[in-house]
C-alpha positions as CSV (number, residue, x, y, z in Angstrom):
1,X,76.9,114.9,107.5
2,X,76.4,114.3,103.3
3,X,75.8,111.1,102.7
4,X,77.4,110.9,99.4
5,X,80.6,108.9,100.6
6,X,78.5,105.3,101.7
7,X,76.6,106.0,98.8
8,X,80.0,105.8,96.6
9,X,81.1,102.8,98.4
10,X,77.5,101.8,97.8
11,X,78.0,102.0,93.9
12,X,81.8,100.5,94.2
13,X,80.5,97.6,96.0
14,X,77.4,96.3,93.8
15,X,78.4,97.8,89.7
16,X,81.2,95.1,90.1
17,X,79.6,92.1,91.5
18,X,76.4,92.9,88.6
19,X,78.7,94.0,85.8
20,X,81.5,91.2,86.3
21,X,79.0,88.3,86.3
22,X,77.4,88.9,82.8
23,X,80.9,90.5,81.3
24,X,82.7,87.3,82.7
25,X,81.4,84.8,79.7
26,X,82.3,87.2,76.8
27,X,85.6,87.9,78.6
28,X,86.1,84.1,78.8
29,X,84.9,83.0,75.4
30,X,87.3,85.9,73.8
31,X,89.8,84.3,75.4
32,X,89.3,80.9,74.5
33,X,89.9,82.0,70.8
34,X,93.2,82.6,71.6
35,X,94.2,79.5,72.5
36,X,95.3,78.9,69.3
37,X,97.9,81.2,69.3
38,X,101.2,79.8,71.2
39,X,101.8,82.9,73.3
40,X,98.1,82.5,74.6
41,X,98.1,78.4,74.8
42,X,98.0,78.2,78.6
43,X,94.1,79.4,78.7
44,X,92.9,76.2,77.4
45,X,93.5,75.7,81.4
46,X,91.9,78.9,82.7
47,X,89.2,77.9,84.8
48,X,86.0,80.0,84.1
49,X,86.1,80.6,88.7
50,X,89.2,82.3,87.8
51,X,88.2,84.6,85.1
52,X,84.9,85.9,85.9
53,X,86.8,86.6,89.3
54,X,89.4,88.9,87.5
55,X,86.7,90.7,85.6
56,X,85.0,91.3,88.6
57,X,88.0,93.1,90.4
58,X,89.4,95.2,86.7
59,X,85.8,96.8,86.7
60,X,86.1,97.5,90.9
61,X,90.0,99.0,90.1
62,X,88.5,100.6,87.8
63,X,85.0,102.4,89.4
64,X,87.6,103.5,92.9
65,X,89.2,106.6,91.3
66,X,85.5,108.3,89.7
67,X,84.3,106.9,93.2
68,X,86.9,108.1,95.1
69,X,86.3,112.2,93.3
70,X,82.1,111.8,93.5
71,X,81.9,110.6,96.6
72,X,84.6,113.9,98.3
73,X,86.3,111.2,100.0
74,X,88.9,113.0,97.4
75,X,89.7,116.0,100.1
76,X,90.8,113.3,103.0
77,X,92.5,111.3,100.9
78,X,94.8,113.9,98.5
79,X,96.9,114.8,101.3
80,X,97.7,110.8,102.2
81,X,98.8,110.6,98.4
82,X,100.5,113.6,98.3
83,X,104.4,112.7,97.1
84,X,107.4,113.8,99.0
85,X,110.9,112.6,98.7
86,X,110.6,111.4,103.0
87,X,106.9,109.7,102.1
88,X,109.0,107.9,99.6
89,X,112.1,107.3,102.1
90,X,109.2,106.0,104.5
91,X,107.6,103.7,101.6
92,X,111.4,102.0,101.5
93,X,112.1,102.2,105.2
94,X,108.7,100.8,106.1
95,X,108.7,97.6,103.6
96,X,112.3,96.8,104.7
97,X,110.7,96.2,108.7
98,X,107.1,94.2,106.4
99,X,110.2,91.7,105.2
100,X,111.6,91.8,108.6
101,X,108.8,90.8,110.7
102,X,108.3,88.5,108.2
103,X,111.7,86.7,108.5
104,X,111.6,86.7,111.9
105,X,108.4,84.1,111.5
106,X,110.3,82.5,109.0
107,X,113.2,81.8,111.9
108,X,111.4,81.0,114.5
109,X,109.9,77.9,112.3
110,X,113.0,77.5,111.1
111,X,114.8,76.8,115.0
112,X,112.2,74.7,116.0
113,X,112.3,72.8,113.0
114,X,109.4,73.6,111.3
115,X,110.5,74.8,107.8
116,X,113.5,73.7,106.1
117,X,114.9,74.5,103.0
118,X,113.5,74.0,99.6
119,X,116.0,71.7,98.1
120,X,113.6,72.7,94.5
121,X,114.2,76.2,94.2
122,X,117.3,77.4,97.4
123,X,120.9,78.5,95.2
124,X,119.5,78.6,92.2
125,X,119.2,81.2,89.2
126,X,115.2,80.6,89.5
127,X,115.1,81.9,92.8
128,X,116.4,85.0,92.0
129,X,113.9,85.8,88.9
130,X,111.3,84.5,90.9
131,X,112.4,86.2,93.8
132,X,112.5,89.8,91.2
133,X,109.4,88.9,89.7
134,X,107.4,89.3,93.5
135,X,108.9,92.3,94.4
136,X,107.6,94.2,91.5
137,X,103.9,92.3,92.0
138,X,104.6,93.2,96.0
139,X,104.5,96.3,95.1
140,X,101.2,96.9,92.9
141,X,99.1,95.1,95.3
142,X,100.5,97.2,97.8
143,X,99.8,100.5,96.6
144,X,97.0,99.6,95.0
145,X,95.2,97.5,97.6
146,X,96.0,100.3,100.5
147,X,95.2,103.0,98.1
148,X,91.6,100.9,98.1
149,X,91.2,100.1,101.3
150,X,92.2,102.2,103.5
151,X,92.3,104.8,100.8
152,X,88.9,104.8,99.8
153,X,86.9,102.3,102.1
154,X,88.1,103.3,104.9
155,X,88.4,106.6,103.8
156,X,84.7,107.2,103.0
157,X,83.4,104.7,106.1
158,X,85.7,107.2,108.5
159,X,84.1,110.4,107.1
160,X,80.3,109.4,109.3
161,X,81.6,107.2,111.2
162,X,83.9,106.9,114.3
163,X,87.8,105.5,113.5
164,X,87.3,102.2,115.4
165,X,83.9,101.3,113.3
166,X,85.6,102.3,110.3
167,X,88.7,100.3,110.6
168,X,86.7,97.3,112.4
169,X,84.3,97.3,109.1
170,X,87.0,97.6,106.2
171,X,89.4,95.2,107.7
172,X,86.9,93.0,107.2
173,X,85.9,93.1,103.9
174,X,89.4,93.3,103.9
175,X,90.2,90.0,105.2
176,X,87.2,88.2,103.5
177,X,88.0,89.9,99.9
178,X,91.1,87.6,100.2
179,X,88.7,84.7,99.8
180,X,86.4,85.6,96.7
181,X,87.3,82.8,95.4
182,X,84.0,81.1,93.5
183,X,84.4,77.3,92.1
184,X,81.0,75.5,90.8
185,X,81.0,71.8,91.9
186,X,80.9,70.1,88.4
187,X,82.9,73.1,85.5
188,X,80.4,74.8,83.1
189,X,80.3,73.0,80.0
190,X,78.1,75.3,78.3
191,X,78.4,79.0,78.8
192,X,75.7,81.3,78.7
193,X,74.8,85.3,79.9
194,X,73.7,84.0,83.2
195,X,76.6,81.7,83.7
196,X,78.6,84.5,85.8
197,X,75.5,84.6,88.4
198,X,75.5,80.5,89.0
199,X,78.5,81.4,90.9
200,X,77.1,83.6,93.6
201,X,75.9,80.4,95.6
202,X,80.0,79.4,95.9
203,X,82.2,83.3,96.1
204,X,83.5,81.2,99.4
205,X,83.7,77.5,98.7
206,X,87.9,77.6,98.6
207,X,87.1,79.1,102.4
208,X,87.8,76.3,105.1
209,X,87.2,77.8,108.7
210,X,88.8,74.4,109.7
211,X,92.1,75.5,107.9
212,X,91.6,78.9,107.5
213,X,90.7,80.7,110.5
214,X,93.5,82.0,111.5
215,X,94.8,83.3,108.0
216,X,90.9,85.0,107.8
217,X,91.8,86.3,111.5
218,X,95.6,87.6,111.0
219,X,94.0,89.4,107.6
220,X,92.0,91.9,109.9
221,X,94.5,92.4,112.7
222,X,96.6,93.7,109.9
223,X,93.8,95.9,108.2
224,X,93.1,97.3,111.8
225,X,97.3,97.7,112.2
226,X,97.7,99.6,108.7
227,X,94.4,101.9,109.6
228,X,95.9,103.3,112.7
229,X,98.8,103.9,111.4
230,X,97.4,105.5,108.7
231,X,95.6,108.4,111.3
232,X,98.7,108.3,112.3
233,X,101.1,109.2,110.8
234,X,98.6,111.1,107.6
235,X,99.9,109.3,104.5
236,X,99.2,105.9,102.3
237,X,103.3,105.5,101.6
238,X,104.5,104.1,104.5
239,X,101.7,101.4,104.9
240,X,101.8,100.7,101.3
241,X,105.2,99.5,102.2
242,X,104.8,97.9,105.0
243,X,102.3,95.7,103.3
244,X,104.6,95.0,100.4
245,X,107.5,93.6,102.4
246,X,105.0,91.1,104.3
247,X,103.3,90.3,100.6
248,X,107.0,89.8,99.5
249,X,108.5,87.6,102.2
250,X,105.7,86.1,102.5
251,X,105.7,85.1,98.4
252,X,109.7,85.0,98.7
253,X,109.7,82.8,101.9
254,X,106.7,80.0,101.0
255,X,109.4,79.6,97.8
256,X,112.5,79.4,99.6
257,X,111.6,77.7,102.9
258,X,109.3,74.0,102.9
259,X,106.9,73.6,106.2
260,X,107.6,69.7,107.0
261,X,104.3,67.6,106.7
262,X,104.7,65.8,110.1
263,X,105.2,69.4,111.3
264,X,101.7,71.2,110.5
265,X,100.8,72.5,113.7
266,X,98.3,74.7,115.2
267,X,100.5,77.4,115.8
268,X,102.0,77.2,112.1
269,X,99.2,75.7,109.8
270,X,98.8,73.8,107.3
271,X,101.2,75.8,104.7
272,X,103.9,76.6,103.6
273,X,103.0,80.8,103.8
274,X,103.9,82.1,107.4
275,X,100.5,83.7,107.3
276,X,98.4,80.5,108.2
277,X,99.2,80.0,111.6
278,X,97.8,80.9,114.9
279,X,101.4,82.4,115.5
280,X,101.3,85.0,113.3
281,X,97.6,85.7,114.2
282,X,98.7,86.8,118.1
283,X,101.7,88.7,117.0
284,X,99.3,90.5,115.1
285,X,96.7,90.9,117.7
286,X,99.5,92.6,120.1
287,X,100.8,95.0,117.1
288,X,97.5,95.6,116.3
289,X,97.1,97.0,120.0
290,X,100.0,98.0,119.8
291,X,99.1,100.4,117.4
292,X,95.1,101.9,117.8
293,X,96.9,102.8,121.6
294,X,99.5,104.4,119.9
295,X,97.0,105.6,117.3
296,X,94.9,107.1,121.0
297,X,97.8,108.6,121.6
298,X,99.2,110.4,119.1
299,X,95.5,112.0,118.8
300,X,95.6,112.5,122.7
301,X,99.2,114.6,122.1
302,X,97.5,116.8,119.0
303,X,94.4,117.2,120.4
304,X,96.4,118.6,123.9
305,X,99.0,120.8,121.8
306,X,98.4,124.5,121.7
307,X,97.8,126.4,118.6
308,X,99.9,128.3,116.6
């Protein structure tokens, strides 16, 4: 079996982590030169760590298509990306399901007194404008992350390994990358060509195991769910919609509801986001088990079906 998928997967993982830190100091210095213009005044407060992270992410996104094509993974992924009216309807329908799932969690939080309506935004025009902005952002996140994580990374691993191995590895990477937020103990006072590499020991500095373990597990189980649904349904549209629905509902819910400080808890976590609590982790685990079982059943039924 060809090793090309894994070879180009390694290229995709290594090149951004080398090229990104090399380019980040010059990108940061270039952005600082724009501070004098009123449109870019907000860049004055931009931390170098954030610029470096964004530089790595942009390079990674630019590499996805070449690596997908050169690795021969495109033969597996292209049919999953093919456009049709039915798949667009699946995107919209699954987005509604993802939104409803998160809405139920927020609803439970309100019923037990953990959440209350935010007086800052509720009923104001700013709520609707920001929620509309979140909708566009969530759609981009759902499409791009599914194209990357389930299309390329899971697809490359699936070409060489079993579903379980590929799903676990890609989902662990999916979860860990959400905590890729480097933070230096003290801000850099001088920018040099090696400044980006100084971030390496601090790449996961903002990850706090005591508070983030449940969110990390939730992201992992969500990755398993998306892998199983992709294999079962055979296209990226549905899971991209589900992912977009989750993201939009979480962002909008954090705007609409406040978690009461006195009710920070094991079940609901320590923040306004509904994904940061053991309750959602447990629900994601149950859904992951269900998605994997139905995937296995669908595979068995296809194998048992007589050939045409």
